[in-house]
C-alpha positions in Angstrom: -0.1 -0.1 0.3 1.1 3.4 -1.1 -0.9 5.6 1.2 0.5 8.4 3.5 -1.6 10.5 6.0 -0.8 14.1 5.9 -0.1 16.3 8.9 -2.1 14.6 12.3 -4.0 11.9 10.5 -3.8 8.4 10.7 -4.9 5.8 8.9 -6.7 2.5 11.0 -7.9 -0.8 9.4 -10.7 -2.0 12.2 -10.3 -5.1 14.1 -13.2 -6.9 13.9 -15.7 -7.8 17.2 -16.2 -10.8 18.4 -18.8 -13.6 16.5 -20.1 -14.4 19.5 -21.8 -13.2 23.2 -20.5 -14.1 26.2 -23.5 -16.3 27.2 -22.6 -18.1 23.9 -25.4 -16.9 21.3 -23.9 -16.3 17.9 -24.7 -12.6 16.4 -25.9 -12.1 12.9 -24.0 -9.6 10.7 -27.0 -7.4 10.6 -26.9 -6.9 14.5 -23.3 -6.2 15.0 -21.6 -2.6 15.8 -19.1 -1.4 13.5 -15.7 -2.3 15.9 -14.2 1.2 17.6 -11.0 -0.7 18.3 -8.3 -1.0 15.3 -4.8 -0.9 14.4 -3.1 1.7 13.0 -1.4 1.3 9.6 0.4 4.5 8.7 0.4 8.0 10.4 1.3 11.7 8.9 4.1 13.4 10.2 2.5 15.2 12.9 0.5 18.9 13.0 2.5 22.0 13.4 2.5 24.8 15.9 2.0 28.6 14.4 5.4 28.9 15.0 6.4 26.1 12.3 7.5 23.4 15.4 6.1 19.7 14.5 4.3 18.6 17.2 4.9 14.9 17.1 2.6 11.9 16.5 1.6 9.9 20.1 1.0 6.9 18.1 2.5 5.0 15.4 2.2 2.1 12.7 1.1 -1.2 14.5 -0.5 0.2 17.8 -3.8 -1.0 18.7 -6.3 1.9 19.6 -10.1 3.0 20.1 -11.7 5.5 18.7 -15.0 6.9 18.8 -18.2 5.3 17.2 -18.5 8.3 14.5 -14.9 8.8 14.0 -13.0 8.7 10.9 -14.0 8.6 7.1 -14.1 5.2 5.7 -11.8 4.9 2.5 -10.9 1.7 0.3 -7.3 1.3 -0.7 -6.1 -2.0 -2.8 -9.8 -3.2 -2.0 -9.8 -3.0 1.6 -11.9 -0.8 3.7 -10.3 1.4 6.3 -10.8 4.8 8.5 -8.8 7.8 8.0 -9.2 10.2 10.9 -7.2 12.7 12.9 -5.0 11.6 16.3 -7.4 13.3 18.2 -10.0 11.0 16.9 -8.6 8.5 18.8 -9.7 7.8 22.8 -6.7 5.8 23.5 -3.8 3.0 23.1 -4.3 -0.8 24.1 -1.6 -2.8 25.2 
């Protein structure tokens, strides 16, 4: 994939959620919510202050993150559905 986000944007691949509930019920595709967890595929260079100084990104490619339910814009690259969003839309990193 030859895509690099600009500024403080990140490219995220959603991580699919569980197919079953904790009680063992299978969740049909029509009832599933889109997962709000993903893996960072690519990151931009970071935002810039008014002075031109670069603010480094707090995340990097390979990090697993949580993001808001309505965060980002869905795009398709090489047949794969991905999200592009601002770093500020990320709620936190998973260990």
